[in-house]
C-alpha positions in Angstrom: 106.3 49.3 57.2 107.0 51.6 59.3 103.9 54.1 60.7 105.0 57.1 63.2 108.8 55.2 63.9 109.9 58.6 65.9 107.1 57.7 68.6 107.0 54.0 68.5 110.8 53.6 69.7 109.4 56.3 72.5 106.6 54.0 73.8 107.9 51.5 76.7 105.0 51.3 79.2 102.2 49.6 77.5 98.5 49.5 79.6 97.3 46.7 77.7 98.9 43.8 75.0 96.1 42.4 72.6 97.7 39.0 71.2 96.4 38.8 67.7 98.2 35.5 66.4 101.4 36.6 64.6 101.1 40.0 65.8 100.5 41.7 68.6 99.5 45.4 69.6 100.2 47.3 73.0 98.2 50.0 73.8 100.2 53.4 74.9 97.8 55.9 77.3 98.2 59.6 75.2 97.6 60.9 78.7 100.9 60.2 80.1 102.4 60.9 77.1 104.0 64.5 75.6 102.5 63.6 72.5 99.2 64.3 74.3 99.0 68.3 73.2 100.5 67.3 69.8 97.7 65.2 68.4 95.3 66.2 70.8 95.2 69.4 70.3 94.4 68.2 66.5 91.3 65.7 67.5 93.1 63.2 66.8 92.8 60.6 69.7 94.6 57.7 68.2 98.0 57.2 66.1 99.5 53.9 64.9 102.7 53.3 65.5 105.1 50.3 63.8 108.5 49.3 63.5 106.9 47.3 60.6 106.5 44.4 62.2 105.1 44.6 66.2 102.5 47.9 66.8 101.0 50.2 69.2 98.4 52.3 69.6 98.9 55.6 71.1 95.6 56.3 72.6 93.9 59.4 74.5 92.7 57.9 77.2 88.8 59.1 77.4 88.7 58.3 73.9 89.8 54.9 75.0 86.7 53.8 77.1 84.2 55.6 74.7 85.8 54.1 71.8 86.9 50.8 72.9 84.7 48.7 70.8 86.7 49.9 67.3 90.3 49.3 68.9 89.4 45.6 70.5 91.4 42.4 69.0 88.6 42.0 66.1 89.2 45.3 65.1 92.9 46.0 65.6 93.2 43.1 62.9 91.6 44.5 60.2 93.6 47.5 60.7 96.9 46.1 60.7 95.6 44.1 57.5 94.7 47.3 56.1 98.3 49.0 56.7 100.3 46.0 55.6 98.1 46.1 52.4 98.7 49.1 52.2 103.0 48.4 52.0 102.2 45.9 49.4 100.7 48.5 47.3 103.5 50.6 47.1 106.2 48.4 47.0 104.2 46.9 44.3 103.7 49.9 42.5 107.6 51.3 43.0 109.0 48.0 41.6 106.2 47.9 38.2 106.3 51.2 37.7 109.1 53.5 39.7 111.7 51.3 39.4 111.3 49.9 35.7 111.2 54.2 34.5 114.4 54.7 36.7 116.6 52.2 34.8 115.0 52.9 31.7 115.5 56.6 31.9 119.3 55.7 32.3 119.5 53.4 29.9 118.6 55.8 27.7 120.4 58.4 29.2 123.7 56.6 28.7 122.6 55.4 24.5 122.3 59.5 24.7 125.7 60.3 26.1 127.7 57.8 24.2 126.1 56.3 20.3 128.1 59.7 18.2 124.3 59.6 16.0 122.4 60.5 18.6 124.6 62.9 20.9 123.2 66.1 19.7 119.8 64.7 20.6 121.2 64.5 24.3 119.3 67.6 25.6 116.0 66.6 24.2 116.3 63.2 25.0 116.8 64.2 29.1 114.0 66.7 28.6 111.7 63.9 27.4 113.4 61.2 30.3 112.5 63.8 33.2 108.5 64.5 31.8 108.1 60.6 31.8 109.2 59.9 34.8 107.2 63.3 36.4 103.9 61.8 34.3 104.6 58.1 35.6 105.4 59.7 38.8 101.9 61.4 38.8 100.1 57.9 36.7 102.1 56.1 39.7 100.8 57.9 42.9 96.8 58.4 41.8 97.2 55.1 41.3 98.3 55.0 44.6 96.4 56.5 46.2 92.9 55.2 44.6 93.9 51.0 45.5 94.5 52.3 49.8 91.3 54.3 49.6 90.0 50.8 48.5 91.4 49.0 51.0 90.4 51.4 53.5 86.7 51.2 52.3 87.7 47.5 52.4 88.6 47.9 55.8 85.7 49.5 56.9 83.5 47.3 55.6 84.6 44.4 57.4 84.5 46.7 60.7 80.4 47.4 59.9 79.9 43.6 59.9 82.4 42.5 63.0 80.2 45.5 65.2 77.0 45.4 63.1 76.2 49.0 60.8 73.9 50.1 63.6 76.1 49.9 66.2 79.0 51.3 64.1 76.6 54.5 63.9 76.1 54.5 67.5 79.8 54.4 68.2 80.5 57.2 65.5 78.2 59.3 67.6 80.0 59.5 70.8 82.9 60.0 69.2 81.3 62.9 67.8 79.4 64.3 70.9 83.6 63.2 72.3 84.8 65.5 70.5 81.9 68.5 71.4 83.3 67.8 75.1 86.6 67.5 75.2 87.4 70.8 73.3 84.5 72.2 74.7 86.2 71.8 78.8 89.3 72.7 76.7 87.9 76.3 76.2 86.2 76.5 79.3 89.4 75.7 81.0 91.5 78.6 78.7 89.2 80.9 79.9 89.5 80.0 83.5 93.6 80.1 83.5 93.4 83.7 81.3 91.2 84.8 84.1 93.7 83.2 87.1 96.1 84.6 84.9 94.4 88.0 85.3 93.6 88.5 88.5 97.9 87.2 89.4 98.8 90.1 87.3 95.7 92.8 88.9 97.1 91.8 92.7 101.0 92.0 91.6 
């Protein structure tokens, strides 16, 4: 499963490499890339990327220090399993629902366009086909979301088991504090920058 592949291709210098057996994870400093402003400003301090085979984790330095226990080998193995399970869900539903519906729609369209007795109903048939495809797509999307959310919930349960529920909650509290500290510091720096700019303008 490809994840943020355009980012994956640009990450060349890992600060750490984790060997997970069948897979490996390269950890990359977000602070050393142009992506810091793009992601950190939105509160997204960790970004998983992949080419479908290998995985690279792009993570903000301070956040990594605080959250390291949720990005060690054991936990990253759980997350990779989740992404691969999500990919299986998408592929499975594509082959079980979407492709059969497209094939059926094409068959019906051909029948109604080539059989003289059915040609007068061709427009109605096409509308019906579009409606069926639309409904099937909605059902497939909802089912996919449900299955992926269940897989995510299972992964979080497994992470809690590995870290321990109490320690997991402590890490989440540390995460919340880091968010507050990071963005409060950012606001203070912006205010200082505005003041410096105003002082420079007044001197001119």
